[in-house]
All heavy atoms as an XYZ file, in Angstrom:
788
protein
N       0.825     -1.202     -0.028
C      -0.018     -0.051      0.073
C       0.916      1.286     -0.013
O       1.912      1.274      0.616
C      -0.962     -0.033      1.125
C      -1.970     -1.113      1.261
S      -3.182     -0.936      0.071
C      -4.309     -0.057      0.858
N       0.397      2.225     -0.675
C       1.050      3.446     -0.842
C       0.384      4.583      0.028
O      -0.910      4.688     -0.160
C       1.158      4.124     -2.280
C       1.904      5.257     -2.388
C       1.911      2.844     -3.085
N       1.069      5.236      0.913
C       0.438      6.349      1.655
C       0.486      7.671      0.967
O       1.621      8.000      0.413
C       1.163      6.487      3.029
O       0.618      7.538      3.730
N      -0.643      8.294      0.768
C      -0.807      9.603      0.115
C      -1.599     10.517      1.096
O      -2.517     10.087      1.717
C      -1.442      9.372     -1.212
C      -0.925      8.422     -2.167
S      -2.013      8.329     -3.608
C      -1.644      9.709     -4.484
N      -1.151     11.817      0.864
C      -2.066     12.888      1.582
C      -2.675     13.705      0.536
O      -1.854     14.273     -0.328
C      -1.175     13.622      2.568
C      -0.775     12.788      3.655
C      -2.147     14.927      3.086
C       0.156     13.565      4.668
N      -3.871     13.780      0.411
C      -4.610     14.528     -0.621
C      -5.421     15.666      0.050
O      -6.224     15.291      0.934
C      -5.473     13.769     -1.640
C      -4.533     12.704     -2.353
C      -6.149     14.673     -2.588
C      -5.354     11.693     -3.138
N      -5.251     16.948     -0.289
C      -6.047     18.085      0.160
C      -7.169     18.327     -0.737
O      -6.812     18.602     -1.808
C      -5.073     19.127      0.628
O      -4.005     18.819      1.443
C      -5.923     20.367      1.129
N      -8.278     18.446     -0.226
C      -9.452     18.735     -1.216
C      -9.530     20.257     -1.433
O      -8.805     20.971     -0.861
C     -10.766     18.075     -0.743
C     -11.315     18.727      0.550
O     -10.833     19.752      0.927
O     -12.145     18.028      1.154
N     -10.511     20.648     -2.377
C     -10.801     21.973     -2.593
C     -11.181     22.818     -1.375
O     -11.161     24.084     -1.484
C     -11.724     22.084     -3.823
C     -11.161     21.531     -5.031
C     -12.123     21.813     -6.192
N     -11.457     21.334     -7.472
C     -11.930     20.351     -8.173
N     -13.060     19.648     -7.876
N     -11.226     19.949     -9.303
N     -11.672     22.218     -0.353
C     -11.957     23.025      0.866
C     -10.978     23.084      1.863
O     -11.118     23.569      3.036
C     -13.251     22.419      1.551
C     -14.590     22.400      0.638
O     -14.652     23.450     -0.036
O     -15.300     21.301      0.622
N      -9.733     22.562      1.528
C      -8.585     22.587      2.399
C      -8.484     21.518      3.334
O      -7.654     21.364      4.252
N      -9.311     20.419      3.302
C      -9.244     19.354      4.239
C      -8.297     18.314      3.639
O      -8.446     17.784      2.520
C     -10.635     18.658      4.341
C     -10.762     17.456      5.300
C     -12.087     16.859      5.388
O     -13.106     17.580      5.096
O     -12.115     15.728      5.851
N      -7.283     17.944      4.387
C      -6.292     16.915      4.063
C      -6.767     15.621      4.581
O      -7.161     15.432      5.767
C      -4.913     17.332      4.675
N      -6.668     14.590      3.752
C      -6.926     13.212      4.053
C      -5.835     12.305      3.662
O      -5.242     12.405      2.584
C      -8.170     12.698      3.293
C      -9.259     13.552      3.834
C     -10.719     13.237      3.133
N     -10.736     11.910      2.478
C     -11.665     11.734      1.511
N     -12.443     12.607      1.091
N     -11.731     10.484      0.916
N      -5.350     11.481      4.667
C      -4.361     10.463      4.360
C      -5.033      9.208      3.858
O      -5.987      8.610      4.458
C      -3.536     10.120      5.668
C      -2.428      9.023      5.400
C      -1.642      8.744      6.646
N      -0.985      9.988      7.183
C       0.156     10.474      6.689
N       0.882      9.864      5.805
N       0.686     11.490      7.251
N      -4.572      8.718      2.732
C      -5.152      7.541      2.202
C      -4.070      6.487      1.958
O      -2.892      6.773      1.738
C      -5.725      7.814      0.705
C      -6.777      9.016      0.609
C      -7.081      9.187     -0.770
C      -8.106      8.516      1.433
N      -4.594      5.141      1.970
C      -3.731      4.029      1.768
C      -4.181      3.535      0.407
O      -5.389      3.037      0.325
C      -3.725      2.918      2.851
C      -3.247      3.451      4.211
C      -1.757      3.857      4.202
O      -0.920      3.138      3.598
N      -1.370      4.897      4.724
N      -3.372      3.507     -0.604
C      -3.799      3.202     -1.903
C      -2.965      2.049     -2.578
O      -1.807      1.930     -2.408
C      -3.629      4.442     -2.832
C      -4.022      4.282     -4.225
C      -4.255      5.616     -2.139
N      -3.740      1.243     -3.244
C      -2.979      0.116     -4.080
C      -2.247      0.653     -5.225
O      -2.832      1.513     -5.910
C      -4.017     -0.876     -4.443
C      -4.628     -1.768     -3.385
O      -3.893     -2.065     -2.484
O      -5.861     -2.042     -3.418
N      -1.007      0.315     -5.451
C      -0.337      0.630     -6.675
C      -1.102      0.221     -7.932
O      -1.876     -0.740     -7.865
C       1.048     -0.107     -6.636
C       1.181     -0.444     -5.145
C      -0.310     -0.669     -4.611
N      -0.791      0.966     -9.020
C      -1.391      0.696    -10.255
C      -2.627      1.514    -10.574
O      -2.852      1.607    -11.881
N      -3.203      2.195     -9.747
C      -4.360      3.073    -10.043
C      -3.674      4.518    -10.426
O      -2.529      4.800    -10.082
C      -5.284      3.423     -8.831
C      -5.917      2.205     -8.215
C      -6.571      2.428     -7.053
C      -7.020      1.742     -9.361
N      -4.477      5.224    -11.000
C      -3.942      6.635    -11.252
C      -4.475      7.571    -10.090
O      -5.403      7.156     -9.430
C      -4.525      7.159    -12.554
O      -5.859      7.494    -12.532
N      -3.831      8.691     -9.833
C      -4.235      9.612     -8.762
C      -5.779     10.054     -9.106
O      -6.515     10.242     -8.209
C      -3.203     10.813     -8.636
C      -3.879     11.872     -7.795
C      -1.939     10.352     -8.121
N      -6.043     10.283    -10.331
C      -7.418     10.683    -10.708
C      -8.414      9.615    -10.317
O      -9.440      9.985     -9.608
C      -7.526     10.770    -12.225
C      -8.979     11.244    -12.771
S     -10.109      9.828    -13.020
C      -9.341      9.115    -14.527
N      -8.118      8.278    -10.479
C      -8.956      7.209    -10.078
C      -9.106      7.203     -8.447
O     -10.208      7.054     -7.848
C      -8.527      5.820    -10.574
C      -8.614      5.739    -11.994
C      -7.899      4.545    -12.587
O      -6.665      4.319    -12.080
O      -8.437      3.912    -13.426
N      -7.907      7.436     -7.803
C      -7.945      7.427     -6.313
C      -8.905      8.649     -5.784
O      -9.759      8.422     -4.923
C      -6.591      7.671     -5.781
C      -6.625      7.988     -4.316
C      -5.683      6.445     -6.032
N      -8.771      9.847     -6.449
C      -9.646     10.976     -6.017
C     -11.075     10.725     -6.377
O     -11.960     10.984     -5.612
C      -8.993     12.252     -6.650
C      -7.680     12.713     -6.070
S      -7.191     14.334     -6.656
C      -7.085     14.150     -8.397
N     -11.296     10.217     -7.619
C     -12.712      9.858     -8.013
C     -13.340      8.879     -7.054
O     -14.522      9.084     -6.547
C     -12.742      9.395     -9.386
C     -14.061      9.070     -9.950
C     -14.012      8.236    -11.136
N     -13.394      6.862    -10.832
C     -12.711      6.105    -11.623
N     -12.570      6.527    -12.886
N     -12.264      4.956    -11.341
N     -12.678      7.821     -6.671
C     -13.202      6.719     -5.904
C     -13.327      7.066     -4.415
O     -13.895      6.475     -3.683
C     -12.370      5.508     -6.072
C     -12.474      4.977     -7.497
O     -13.307      5.453     -8.272
O     -11.603      3.987     -7.761
N     -12.657      8.192     -3.976
C     -12.616      8.525     -2.569
C     -13.327      9.920     -2.331
O     -13.208     10.485     -1.303
C     -11.227      8.670     -2.016
C     -10.670      7.322     -1.830
O     -10.912      6.639     -0.849
N      -9.929      6.839     -2.778
N     -14.348     10.274     -3.140
C     -15.200     11.413     -2.946
C     -14.551     12.687     -3.010
O     -15.009     13.627     -2.328
N     -13.558     12.950     -3.852
C     -12.917     14.269     -3.935
C     -13.649     15.238     -5.020
O     -13.208     16.387     -5.238
C     -11.479     14.174     -4.253
C     -10.699     13.759     -3.131
C     -10.492     12.499     -2.779
C     -10.010     14.711     -2.317
C      -9.653     12.139     -1.619
C      -9.181     14.449     -1.182
C      -9.010     13.017     -0.805
N     -14.761     14.743     -5.606
C     -15.444     15.517     -6.490
C     -14.706     15.565     -7.988
O     -14.849     16.522     -8.685
N     -13.908     14.608     -8.273
C     -13.199     14.457     -9.455
C     -13.933     13.502    -10.390
O     -14.149     12.374    -10.083
C     -11.779     14.027     -9.262
C     -11.063     13.762    -10.576
C     -10.997     15.099     -8.574
N     -14.461     14.057    -11.576
C     -15.165     13.151    -12.454
C     -14.366     12.434    -13.438
O     -14.638     11.370    -13.849
C     -16.175     14.027    -13.262
C     -17.168     14.637    -12.278
O     -17.594     14.068    -11.396
O     -17.696     15.818    -12.842
N     -13.164     12.936    -13.894
C     -12.354     12.325    -14.798
C     -13.124     12.100    -16.093
O     -13.136     10.980    -16.759
N     -13.882     13.076    -16.643
C     -14.725     12.938    -17.739
C     -14.139     12.594    -19.027
O     -14.734     12.022    -19.913
C     -15.494     14.189    -18.031
O     -14.731     15.354    -18.098
C     -16.574     14.471    -16.843
N     -12.719     12.890    -19.195
C     -11.961     12.492    -20.397
C     -11.544     11.059    -20.355
O     -10.815     10.644    -21.228
C     -10.964     13.519    -20.621
S      -9.407     13.284    -19.562
N     -11.840     10.523    -19.200
C     -11.242      9.038    -18.940
C      -9.757      8.830    -18.908
O      -9.156      7.747    -19.244
N      -9.011      9.920    -18.415
C      -7.651      9.819    -18.172
C      -6.845     10.131    -19.488
O      -5.556      9.726    -19.460
N      -7.449     10.914    -20.347
C      -6.700     11.199    -21.587
C      -5.979     12.552    -21.523
O      -5.497     13.091    -22.483
C      -7.667     11.170    -22.750
C      -8.273      9.861    -23.071
S      -7.105      8.561    -23.290
C      -6.462      8.952    -24.856
N      -6.044     13.219    -20.348
C      -5.304     14.435    -19.999
C      -5.905     15.548    -20.862
O      -5.163     16.544    -21.289
C      -3.741     14.346    -20.470
N      -7.212     15.615    -20.937
C      -7.915     16.738    -21.725
C      -8.806     17.519    -20.804
O      -8.959     18.775    -20.959
C      -8.724     16.142    -22.823
C      -7.777     15.637    -23.957
C      -8.045     14.410    -24.443
C      -6.795     16.398    -24.616
C      -7.256     13.965    -25.487
C      -5.970     15.893    -25.562
C      -6.216     14.666    -25.951
O      -5.378     14.243    -27.022
N      -9.527     17.026    -19.892
C     -10.489     17.630    -19.163
C     -10.026     18.461    -17.905
O     -10.623     19.375    -17.496
C     -11.662     16.797    -18.701
S     -11.249     15.626    -17.329
N      -8.886     18.050    -17.412
C      -8.252     18.729    -16.290
C      -9.017     18.702    -14.959
O      -8.692     19.528    -14.175
C      -7.722     20.095    -16.728
N     -10.052     17.842    -14.812
C     -10.803     17.914    -13.621
C     -10.050     17.307    -12.429
O     -10.312     17.383    -11.369
C     -12.117     16.984    -13.834
O     -11.871     15.665    -13.975
N      -8.846     16.717    -12.752
C      -8.033     16.059    -11.781
C      -6.698     16.868    -11.582
O      -5.653     16.285    -11.103
C      -7.639     14.616    -12.235
S      -6.785     14.504    -13.834
N      -6.832     18.152    -11.974
C      -5.613     19.023    -11.876
C      -5.213     19.100    -10.238
O      -6.007     19.433     -9.445
C      -5.943     20.382    -12.344
C      -4.933     21.493    -12.214
N      -5.268     22.752    -12.119
C      -3.648     21.441    -11.965
C      -4.194     23.444    -12.059
N      -3.212     22.757    -11.956
N      -3.964     18.758    -10.072
C      -3.495     18.808     -8.722
C      -2.132     19.708     -8.665
O      -1.487     19.801     -9.628
C      -3.203     17.434     -8.168
C      -4.500     16.722     -7.967
C      -2.089     16.703     -8.991
N      -1.877     20.104     -7.398
C      -0.536     20.719     -7.148
C       0.267     19.716     -6.422
O      -0.244     19.219     -5.286
C      -0.709     22.108     -6.265
C      -1.573     23.072     -7.107
C      -2.681     23.574     -6.302
C      -1.297     23.513     -8.191
C      -3.550     24.480     -6.957
C      -2.084     24.462     -8.800
C      -3.288     24.937     -8.203
O      -4.101     25.804     -8.694
N       1.513     19.413     -6.765
C       2.365     18.451     -6.153
C       3.233     19.148     -5.203
O       3.776     20.270     -5.593
C       3.124     17.564     -7.174
C       3.974     16.598     -6.596
C       2.169     16.940     -8.149
N       3.362     18.617     -3.927
C       4.304     19.379     -3.026
C       5.626     19.347     -3.646
O       6.127     18.397     -4.254
C       4.333     18.455     -1.695
C       5.180     19.208     -0.673
C       5.141     18.328      0.624
N       5.589     16.940      0.468
C       5.708     16.161      1.463
N       5.720     16.476      2.696
N       6.210     14.796      1.185
N       6.276     20.467     -3.498
C       7.524     20.741     -4.243
C       8.584     19.596     -4.057
O       9.158     19.121     -5.157
C       8.233     22.158     -3.776
C       9.235     22.667     -4.714
C       8.568     23.109     -5.943
O       7.536     23.626     -6.050
N       9.271     22.872     -7.123
N       8.802     19.121     -2.948
C       9.698     18.163     -2.724
C       9.362     16.734     -3.271
O      10.270     15.916     -3.413
C      10.193     17.933     -1.279
C       9.135     17.528     -0.276
C       8.559     18.777      0.405
O       8.458     19.873     -0.182
N       8.288     18.635      1.775
N       8.073     16.599     -3.680
C       7.660     15.388     -4.199
C       7.595     15.283     -5.707
O       7.500     14.223     -6.434
C       6.197     15.029     -3.870
C       6.158     14.705     -2.363
O       7.062     14.196     -1.792
O       5.047     14.989     -1.700
N       7.917     16.426     -6.423
C       8.010     16.489     -7.912
C       9.055     15.536     -8.492
O       8.720     14.828     -9.542
C       8.253     17.849     -8.332
C       7.047     18.918     -8.213
C       7.487     20.265     -8.472
C       5.983     18.461     -9.119
N      10.103     15.286     -7.834
C      11.059     14.376     -8.217
C      10.712     12.972     -8.224
O      11.371     12.083     -8.857
C      12.519     14.600     -7.539
O      12.243     14.264     -6.221
N       9.755     12.614     -7.671
C       9.190     11.271     -7.479
C       8.490     10.838     -8.729
O       8.113      9.628     -9.061
C       8.254     10.974     -6.298
C       8.860     11.221     -4.988
C       7.947     11.037     -3.868
C       8.631     11.132     -2.498
N       7.583     10.923     -1.383
N       8.071     11.940     -9.560
C       7.239     11.767    -10.761
C       7.950     11.656    -11.974
O       8.957     12.325    -12.153
C       6.058     12.800    -10.858
C       5.288     13.088     -9.497
C       4.405     14.296     -9.882
C       4.430     11.876     -9.234
N       7.463     10.878    -13.011
C       7.986     10.948    -14.229
C       7.641     12.341    -14.923
O       6.582     12.979    -14.532
C       7.393      9.777    -15.149
N       8.412     12.757    -15.829
C       8.018     14.042    -16.612
C       6.796     13.952    -17.324
O       6.463     12.811    -17.821
C       9.296     14.401    -17.470
C      10.604     14.659    -16.868
C      11.710     14.829    -17.872
C      10.533     15.791    -15.897
N       6.093     15.073    -17.482
C       4.839     14.996    -18.203
C       5.094     14.828    -19.553
O       6.134     15.404    -20.183
C       4.250     16.365    -17.712
C       5.354     17.221    -17.455
C       6.322     16.259    -16.850
N       4.107     14.200    -20.254
C       4.254     14.113    -21.692
C       3.717     15.391    -22.362
O       3.213     16.216    -21.837
C       3.569     12.859    -22.278
C       2.099     12.919    -22.187
O       1.397     13.925    -21.889
O       1.488     11.815    -22.272
N       3.777     15.358    -23.746
C       3.417     16.649    -24.374
C       2.005     17.039    -24.294
O       1.588     18.306    -24.077
C       3.710     16.573    -25.918
C       3.449     17.694    -26.746
C       3.775     17.561    -28.142
O       4.852     16.830    -28.418
O       3.214     18.247    -29.110
N       1.030     16.036    -24.282
C      -0.345     16.371    -24.157
C      -0.680     16.964    -22.805
O      -1.392     17.879    -22.655
C      -1.208     15.084    -24.272
O      -0.933     14.495    -25.514
C      -2.643     15.283    -24.102
N      -0.031     16.445    -21.663
C      -0.207     16.958    -20.305
C       0.245     18.359    -20.282
O      -0.282     19.251    -19.640
C       0.325     15.975    -19.290
C       0.201     16.559    -17.828
C       0.815     15.761    -16.859
O       1.510     14.667    -17.111
O       0.660     16.109    -15.571
N       1.489     18.566    -20.766
C       2.044     19.795    -20.720
C       1.185     20.925    -21.391
O       0.905     21.996    -20.862
C       3.480     19.875    -21.511
C       4.037     21.352    -21.520
C       4.464     19.247    -20.629
N       0.595     20.518    -22.523
C      -0.298     21.481    -23.277
C      -1.523     21.800    -22.487
O      -2.102     22.908    -22.633
C      -0.438     21.018    -24.786
C       0.564     20.991    -25.677
S       0.504     20.247    -27.232
C      -1.174     20.715    -27.728
N      -2.128     20.843    -21.980
C      -3.346     20.960    -21.294
C      -3.098     21.828    -19.966
O      -3.815     22.813    -19.737
C      -3.789     19.497    -20.681
O      -4.191     18.794    -21.822
C      -5.125     19.638    -19.933
N      -2.145     21.550    -19.254
C      -1.762     22.296    -17.996
C      -1.437     23.784    -18.334
O      -1.911     24.736    -17.700
C      -0.559     21.686    -17.252
C      -0.042     22.660    -16.117
C      -0.994     20.385    -16.674
N      -0.812     24.009    -19.450
C      -0.378     25.362    -19.885
C      -1.655     26.165    -20.163
O      -1.639     27.385    -20.023
C       0.464     25.380    -21.121
C       1.945     25.040    -20.893
C       2.707     24.870    -22.112
O       2.253     24.933    -23.201
O       3.954     24.744    -21.947
N      -2.740     25.673    -20.463
C      -4.042     26.355    -20.824
C      -4.801     26.390    -19.564
O      -5.932     27.110    -19.740
N      -4.481     26.068    -18.438
C      -5.260     26.191    -17.286
C      -5.261     27.598    -16.544
O      -4.088     28.024    -16.442
C      -4.925     25.041    -16.205
C      -5.207     23.557    -16.732
C      -4.688     22.694    -15.599
C      -6.647     23.303    -17.130
N      -6.244     28.012    -16.097
C      -6.321     29.376    -15.462
C      -5.480     29.228    -14.128
O      -4.722     30.157    -13.671
C      -7.774     29.822    -15.066
C      -7.803     31.010    -14.158
C      -8.547     30.089    -16.413
N      -5.682     28.094    -13.359
C      -5.161     28.013    -12.101
C      -3.779     27.252    -12.017
O      -3.302     26.650    -11.133
C      -6.104     27.322    -11.074
C      -7.475     27.897    -11.005
N      -7.528     29.122    -10.408
C      -8.618     27.656    -11.368
C      -8.832     29.519    -10.381
N      -9.490     28.670    -11.093
N      -3.074     27.122    -13.171
C      -1.846     26.474    -13.330
C      -0.706     27.065    -12.446
O      -0.703     28.356    -12.389
C      -1.349     26.279    -14.801
N       0.025     26.263    -11.861
C       1.256     26.651    -11.171
C       2.450     25.829    -11.649
O       2.303     24.869    -12.223
C       1.070     26.436     -9.681
C      -0.056     27.356     -9.038
C      -0.304     27.122     -7.609
O       0.477     26.265     -7.001
N      -1.279     27.648     -7.002
N       3.597     26.268    -11.118
C       4.759     25.550    -11.490
C       4.749     24.040    -11.117
O       5.225     23.285    -11.859
C       6.049     26.285    -10.874
C       7.407     25.592    -11.185
C       7.719     24.489    -10.298
O       7.288     24.356     -9.135
N       8.578     23.616    -10.752
N       4.093     23.684    -10.042
C       3.985     22.389     -9.592
C       2.634     21.699     -9.902
O       2.335     20.670     -9.413
C       4.109     22.304     -8.096
C       3.043     23.166     -7.349
O       2.571     24.030     -7.905
N       2.912     22.733     -6.040
N       1.936     22.149    -10.988
C       0.766     21.530    -11.512
C       0.985     20.209    -12.171
O       1.865     20.226    -13.074
C      -0.009     22.535    -12.409
O      -0.503     23.608    -11.708
N       0.150     19.289    -12.035
C       0.090     18.057    -12.781
C      -1.317     17.539    -12.947
O      -2.178     18.116    -12.197
C       0.874     16.921    -12.018
C       2.425     17.183    -11.966
C       3.086     17.215    -13.397
N       2.874     15.976    -14.114
C       3.746     14.988    -14.178
N       4.839     14.987    -13.522
N       3.548     13.927    -14.948
N      -1.526     16.607    -13.838
C      -2.808     16.040    -14.099
C      -2.853     14.708    -13.258
O      -1.911     13.851    -13.589
C      -3.189     15.966    -15.434
C      -3.254     17.175    -16.224
C      -3.666     16.885    -17.693
C      -4.334     18.079    -15.665
N      -3.761     14.451    -12.362
C      -3.776     13.273    -11.585
C      -3.986     11.987    -12.409
O      -3.424     10.944    -12.104
N      -4.531     12.143    -13.617
C      -4.825     11.028    -14.561
C      -3.536     10.490    -15.048
O      -3.421      9.398    -15.665
C      -5.824     11.296    -15.606
S      -5.324     12.667    -16.659
N      -2.487     11.249    -15.087
C      -1.092     11.004    -15.618
C      -0.146     10.546    -14.606
O       0.983     10.212    -14.835
C      -0.681     12.173    -16.456
C      -1.556     12.593    -17.581
C      -1.885     11.503    -18.640
O      -0.888     11.077    -19.113
N      -3.148     11.215    -18.645
N      -0.577     10.504    -13.358
C       0.209     10.003    -12.235
C      -0.123      8.632    -11.813
O      -1.277      8.508    -11.215
C       0.268     11.050    -11.052
C       0.579     12.377    -11.497
C       1.183     10.520     -9.951
C       0.408     13.431    -10.485
N       0.656      7.660    -12.096
C       0.308      6.280    -11.702
C       0.865      6.056    -10.351
O       1.998      6.325     -9.931
C       0.912      5.301    -12.711
C       0.537      3.866    -12.238
C       1.084      2.716    -13.241
O       1.417      3.054    -14.312
O       1.142      1.671    -12.794
N       0.083      5.548     -9.399
C       0.502      5.234     -8.059
C       1.359      4.081     -8.076
O       1.162      2.969     -8.598
C      -0.721      5.014     -7.081
C      -0.350      4.552     -5.747
C      -1.700      6.084     -7.073
N       2.550      4.315     -7.460
C       3.514      3.201     -7.332
C       4.263      3.470     -5.924
O       4.082      4.438     -5.323
C       4.653      3.362     -8.309
O       5.456      4.551     -8.212
N       4.947      2.433     -5.554
C       5.665      2.449     -4.258
C       6.539      3.677     -4.037
O       6.726      4.194     -3.038
C       6.461      1.163     -4.002
C       5.616     -0.133     -3.935
C       4.729     -0.096     -2.779
O       5.042      0.508     -1.597
O       3.699     -0.820     -2.759
N       7.211      4.124     -5.162
C       8.046      5.355     -5.176
C       7.263      6.579     -4.708
O       7.867      7.561     -4.375
C       8.929      5.569     -6.341
C       8.205      6.011     -7.558
C       9.222      6.223     -8.561
C       8.655      6.884     -9.822
N       9.644      7.097    -10.825
N       6.011      6.648     -4.734
C       5.180      7.732     -4.405
C       4.775      7.730     -2.959
O       4.071      8.769     -2.451
C       3.952      7.843     -5.285
C       4.125      8.079     -6.779
C       2.712      8.253     -7.486
C       5.123      9.193     -7.139
N       5.180      6.791     -2.252
C       4.706      6.682     -0.838
C       5.090      8.004     -0.079
O       6.274      8.514     -0.161
C       5.483      5.584     -0.162
C       4.831      5.204      1.194
O       3.644      4.965      1.302
O       5.761      5.092      2.221
N       4.029      8.562      0.603
C       4.202      9.732      1.268
C       3.946     11.012      0.467
O       4.137     12.267      0.971
N       3.713     10.987     -0.747
C       3.432     12.116     -1.580
C       2.238     13.021     -1.044
O       1.326     12.336     -0.504
C       3.171     11.674     -3.084
C       3.363     12.905     -3.967
C       1.857     10.939     -3.218
C       3.276     12.493     -5.480
N       2.266     14.246     -1.348
C       1.262     15.155     -0.820
C       0.902     15.993     -2.126
O       1.618     16.550     -2.798
C       1.820     16.122      0.256
C       2.007     15.325      1.565
C       2.414     16.237      2.757
O       1.816     17.473      2.718
O       3.067     15.833      3.686
N      -0.484     15.898     -2.302
C      -1.092     16.577     -3.408
C      -2.145     17.538     -2.919
O      -2.914     17.134     -1.943
C      -1.734     15.598     -4.358
C      -0.754     14.416     -4.829
C      -1.588     13.249     -5.367
C       0.363     14.971     -5.768
N      -2.443     18.474     -3.600
C      -3.639     19.392     -3.418
C      -4.437     19.531     -4.562
O      -3.938     19.860     -5.721
C      -3.192     20.804     -2.981
O      -2.402     20.586     -1.677
C      -4.436     21.709     -2.606
N      -5.758     19.227     -4.492
C      -6.647     19.310     -5.637
C      -6.857     20.809     -6.022
O      -7.207     21.678     -5.132
C      -8.050     18.837     -5.346
C      -8.925     18.666     -6.473
C      -8.436     17.797     -7.683
C     -10.202     17.899     -5.955
N      -6.612     21.245     -7.097
C      -6.636     22.605     -7.595
C      -8.099     23.071     -7.797
O      -9.040     22.197     -7.940
C      -5.964     22.746     -9.033
N      -8.312     24.382     -7.774
C      -9.764     24.783     -7.884
C     -10.208     24.484     -9.411
O      -9.529     24.283    -10.341
C      -9.732     26.420     -7.828
N     -11.651     24.182     -9.396
C     -12.186     23.834    -10.690
C     -11.999     24.912    -11.729
O     -12.100     26.175    -11.347
C     -13.669     23.551    -10.521
N     -11.814     24.505    -12.900
C     -11.557     25.373    -13.995
C     -12.806     26.096    -14.452
O     -12.814     27.150    -15.154
C     -10.888     24.724    -15.086
C      -9.360     24.434    -14.835
C      -8.459     25.654    -14.705
O      -8.438     26.512    -15.508
O      -7.678     25.683    -13.629
N     -13.964     25.435    -14.381
C     -15.164     25.987    -14.844
C     -15.912     26.668    -13.818
O     -16.128     26.377    -12.632
C     -16.009     24.790    -15.371
C     -15.259     24.096    -16.437
C     -17.368     25.358    -15.908
C     -15.917     22.863    -16.913
């Protein structure tokens, strides 16, 4: 199990124990964070836009071109923005902290 701390849009942080192999979007969707993942994990809808704690960014693979282009178009994008659908939960993410970004719509 991988331990993650995810802060929702209301500022409430929750520690979750997650099985590897899921995406962060699936974790948030399945745990009531209000993430729909309407694009099915294709990096287009950005409903799973998260901010990754600075020291955890090095735990992640670099974003692909589609994710970069989607994030660049977001109103609430920051330097540490990522799309949860593009982050696969693995043991190396143990202890990662993420904050769900404000909805774009």
